[in-house]
PLY file of the C-alpha trace (Angstrom):
ply
format ascii 1.0
element vertex 89
property float x
property float y
property float z
element edge 88
property int vertex1
property int vertex2
end_header
0.00 0.00 0.00
1.33 3.39 -0.97
1.25 6.50 1.21
0.09 9.77 -0.40
-0.03 13.12 1.35
-3.63 14.34 1.37
-2.52 17.91 0.57
-1.28 16.69 -2.81
-4.58 15.09 -3.89
-7.49 16.52 -1.87
-8.98 20.02 -1.72
-8.35 21.92 1.52
-12.08 22.03 2.33
-12.24 18.22 2.28
-9.06 17.92 4.37
-10.57 20.26 6.96
-13.73 18.12 7.09
-11.73 14.88 7.48
-9.66 16.49 10.28
-12.85 16.72 12.34
-12.69 12.92 12.61
-9.00 11.99 12.23
-5.78 14.00 12.69
-2.19 12.87 12.19
-3.06 9.25 11.44
-2.82 7.15 8.33
-6.25 6.77 6.79
-7.05 3.94 4.37
-9.57 4.78 1.67
-10.75 1.59 -0.06
-11.46 1.30 -3.76
-15.10 1.23 -4.85
-16.40 -2.34 -5.01
-16.62 -2.06 -8.78
-12.82 -1.73 -8.92
-12.06 -4.99 -7.08
-11.01 -8.05 -9.01
-11.42 -11.61 -7.79
-8.36 -13.37 -6.43
-6.29 -14.95 -9.18
-8.16 -13.34 -12.06
-5.09 -11.50 -13.36
-2.49 -14.20 -12.75
-4.63 -17.11 -13.93
-4.35 -18.83 -10.56
-8.11 -19.07 -10.16
-8.50 -20.74 -13.55
-5.74 -23.26 -12.75
-7.39 -24.20 -9.44
-10.77 -24.60 -11.12
-9.19 -26.88 -13.74
-7.46 -28.93 -11.04
-10.67 -29.25 -9.03
-12.61 -30.34 -12.13
-9.95 -32.96 -12.79
-10.24 -34.18 -9.18
-14.06 -34.39 -9.39
-13.88 -36.29 -12.67
-11.33 -38.76 -11.29
-13.48 -39.29 -8.19
-16.54 -40.01 -10.36
-14.40 -42.50 -12.30
-13.75 -44.50 -9.11
-10.50 -42.98 -7.81
-10.46 -43.03 -4.02
-10.05 -39.94 -1.87
-6.76 -41.31 -0.57
-5.44 -41.89 -4.13
-6.41 -38.36 -5.16
-4.78 -36.87 -2.06
-1.49 -38.56 -2.95
-1.72 -37.73 -6.65
-2.49 -34.02 -6.12
-0.43 -33.56 -2.94
-3.48 -32.44 -0.93
-4.97 -33.61 2.35
-7.86 -36.04 2.30
-10.02 -33.34 3.93
-9.28 -30.94 1.07
-10.14 -33.62 -1.50
-13.42 -34.27 0.33
-14.29 -30.56 0.22
-13.63 -30.51 -3.53
-15.50 -33.68 -4.47
-18.48 -33.13 -2.18
-19.01 -29.47 -3.03
-21.98 -28.71 -5.25
-19.91 -26.70 -7.72
-20.04 -28.28 -11.16
0 1
1 2
2 3
3 4
4 5
5 6
6 7
7 8
8 9
9 10
10 11
11 12
12 13
13 14
14 15
15 16
16 17
17 18
18 19
19 20
20 21
21 22
22 23
23 24
24 25
25 26
26 27
27 28
28 29
29 30
30 31
31 32
32 33
33 34
34 35
35 36
36 37
37 38
38 39
39 40
40 41
41 42
42 43
43 44
44 45
45 46
46 47
47 48
48 49
49 50
50 51
51 52
52 53
53 54
54 55
55 56
56 57
57 58
58 59
59 60
60 61
61 62
62 63
63 64
64 65
65 66
66 67
67 68
68 69
69 70
70 71
71 72
72 73
73 74
74 75
75 76
76 77
77 78
78 79
79 80
80 81
81 82
82 83
83 84
84 85
85 86
86 87
87 88
């Protein structure tokens, strides 16, 4: 997170109003919700996990055991259970 001096970006009238509530502290101003991106959407990480989970679900439906899948994908059996028993298709 980057620090920006309010005097460089805000009008004095707004700074005076904000000072009624906070003085001399760092204030975080979040982005509007429309600016947020889902985790992994830029790097492709989300897509890779969805592909992996689809592969795990398919293997489970084709008779692979939870223990086999845990070893094959280097995940805990509890994680495999969460993936295969979730309702996401």
